N, C-alpha and C positions, 0 to 999 in steps of 0.2 A: 452316414457315419454316423455312430453313436458321439454323442456329447456330454458333459456336465460338468457342473461346478457347484461351488458353495457362494452364496453371497447374504448381502445383509438388504433388509428392505428400507428405503429410503421415504418412500409415501407415494402419492398419486396428486398427478396432474394433468394437464391438456396439452397436448399438439396437435397442430394444422397438417393434413395431409396434401398431397400434391395437390389435390382435386378443390381442397379450400374447406375439406372435412373435421370438423372436431372430433379429434380420438383420446378418450379416456385413457390413461395409461397407470402402469407402476413401476417408479424407479426402482432398480437393484443394483446396487454397488458389488459387482460381479470378481468377486478374488480382490486380490491375487492370492492364489491356491498353490501349494505346495502337493506335490508325489509323493507320502510319506510311506507306502508300502504297495506292490504290484503282486497280484495274484495270477496265477496260472493255471493252466488245464491239467498242464505234466505235473505238475507238485500238489494243488490244491483243489483240484476236480472240474474247476471253472474259472473263469477271466474277469477279473474285478483289479480297479486302481482303488486306493485307500486317499482321500484326500484332506490336506489340512488348512485350516481356515483362522488368521486373527493369532497374531502373537500373545505370550501370556508369559509372564515371571516362571522359571523355571521352579521356584518354592511354593508355587501353586499346585502342582501336578504333583500325584502319587509314584513312587520309583516304579512300579511297574509303567506307567506312562515315559517318565523320563529315558528309561530303559528302551523302550520301543522307537520313540525319536532318536534318541541315539546314535539307536542302531541304521537308522536312514539319515545319519548323516548330516542332523540340522542342526544349524548354530541357534536359530529361532525357534523356540517350542512354540506349537499350535495350541489353540484353546477347544477348538472343532474339528474334533476329526469324524470323515463320514466314506463308509465305502460303498463305489459304485459299480454295481454287476454290469461289466459290457462285453459285447461280442469277440471284441478283439481288442487287446492290450499291447500289440506289439509297438505302437507307436510311443507308446508312454514308457517314462522311467524315472526309477526314484530319483527325488530332487528337482525335478521337471516342474516349471509354472507354470500355472495356467490364470490367463485374465479373459477380460468380455470380450476380448477377439474371438474366443472359442467360436461363438455365436455368430451368426450373419442374419441381417437382415429377411424376411421372410421363412425364416428358421419356426417349429410349431414343437413349444417348450410343455412339459410337466413341472408345476411346483409345488413343494411341500414344504409345510411350518406350521407352528404352531396356533392354535387360535387364540384371540383374546380371552381371557379370563375373567366370567365375571360371577366368581362364586358362587357359593350356594341361592339359588333360584325357584320361586315358585313355579305352578304351571301356565301362566300368564305371560309370564315373561321366557318361560321356556320354552312351551309349545304354541304359544297364542293361544290358549284358552280361552273363553268366554267369563266374562262376571255375571254370577247370578244377578235376578232382578233386586233392585233396592227399594221396589215399590211398596211391597208387603212381609214384611220380618222376615228378611232375609239376615238380619243380627251380622254378628263377628262374621261369620263365614260366606262372606261375600267374595273373595278371591282364592278360596278354597277348592279342593279337585273335586268334592262332594261322593258321593256314591262310588265304590271301586266292585261293589258284587256282583258277579256273576250267577246269580240265581242256585239254588240248595243244590241241583244237580253240578255244578262246579265246584260249589265249596271252596274255591280260592280265588286270588285275583290272576287274573290271565296275563301269563308273561307278555311283555313291551308295553301295557297299561301306561299311560303317561303318570307323573308323579314330581315333587319336588325334588331337586338333587344339586350335583352341582354343574355347572354351566359354563362350556367353553374349556379350555385350555388341554387342548387334546390336538392329535396329529390330521391335520387337515392337507391333504393335494385336488389341486385345481388343474383340470387337464386341456391339453391342446389348447394352448393360448400363442398367438402369435406373437414374434422378435417385430419390433415396428422400427426402433433405433438402436443401436450401438455405438457409443463411446468411447472409443478405444484409448484416449488421452486422459478422459475420468474414469475412467474403468465402470462406466456404467450400460446398462441394459435396459430397455424400455419395452415393457409387454402390454398389451392390451389386455385391459380390464382390471379385478381386483386380484388380490392372493392374499392367502391367510396371515394372522399376525400380525402386533402391532407395529406400529416406525421404529427401527432398529431390531425388529426380531432376525432372528437366522432362518434361510431360507436354502435349499436345495432347488437345484435347477437342473432338469433334465432333458434331453426330447423326449417328445412325446413318442406315447406307447400307441394312437390311435395312426389309423391310416387314413392319409388324407390323399384324394384322388384330385386333382388338377380339370375343372371343370373347363369343358371346351365349347368355342362359341358354336352357338345355337342357330343352324343351315337357315337360310331364307327363301321362304316358298315352302316349306314343309305341309306333307298332308295333314287338314284338323279331320282327327276320326272323328269327329264330331259332328262335323256337317253331314247331311243326309247324301252328297254327293259321292263321299268318299266311303259310304257304307255300303257294301255289297250281299245282297241278298243269297244265300248258298240253294235256296229251295228254285228258283230259275233257270233255267236250262243256260242260259248265254252263261251263266256263273260256273255251271258244271263242266261245260264244251271248252272251259279257257285251262 
């Protein structure tokens, strides 16, 4: 069953599992979210729900935004709206409230957010390029990218060559993170690992598109194909007669 919610990144911390191992997790304030719009295959050609997150004064919204949310019958206007395509939206209705209990421990999710902006940066910070040698006359170009030419045959800079420019502040999705804890009372979800964005940044959480196969317990006493006793020579008559 597909699940989705909008949340806010609280920060990272550590928790201990049942075996006493330290697990690095990111806390997400998940919801509460309101279903603002529902799209169906009969009317719109696909199944999706639009969720609203965080309240905002009416005066801070445009007229179309106000009318869109008033049509849904909302008394509190939402600051963030996000549409999540789902295979089946029959269980959702406009006005429903979604909280952190949408997800359960053991679910795998994809988290989308906006990465931290670092402004205009050079190739050393942006791509991890090396500095020039400072022993013999590198001068003021020690942190510059250096030659970009690709000989007279190309007579141009090849597309994709590293260079200085805007760093960060772009949409990033981290896939296949498992939910370690769910606190329904506080509305928190703890996912294993790091997610994009600064503290307080808005993130979109949805069940992962990856396929996770349950690992089966290995059988004891399996035949090791690397051992000489397990290898069969097909050239021997005893092997052909079997």
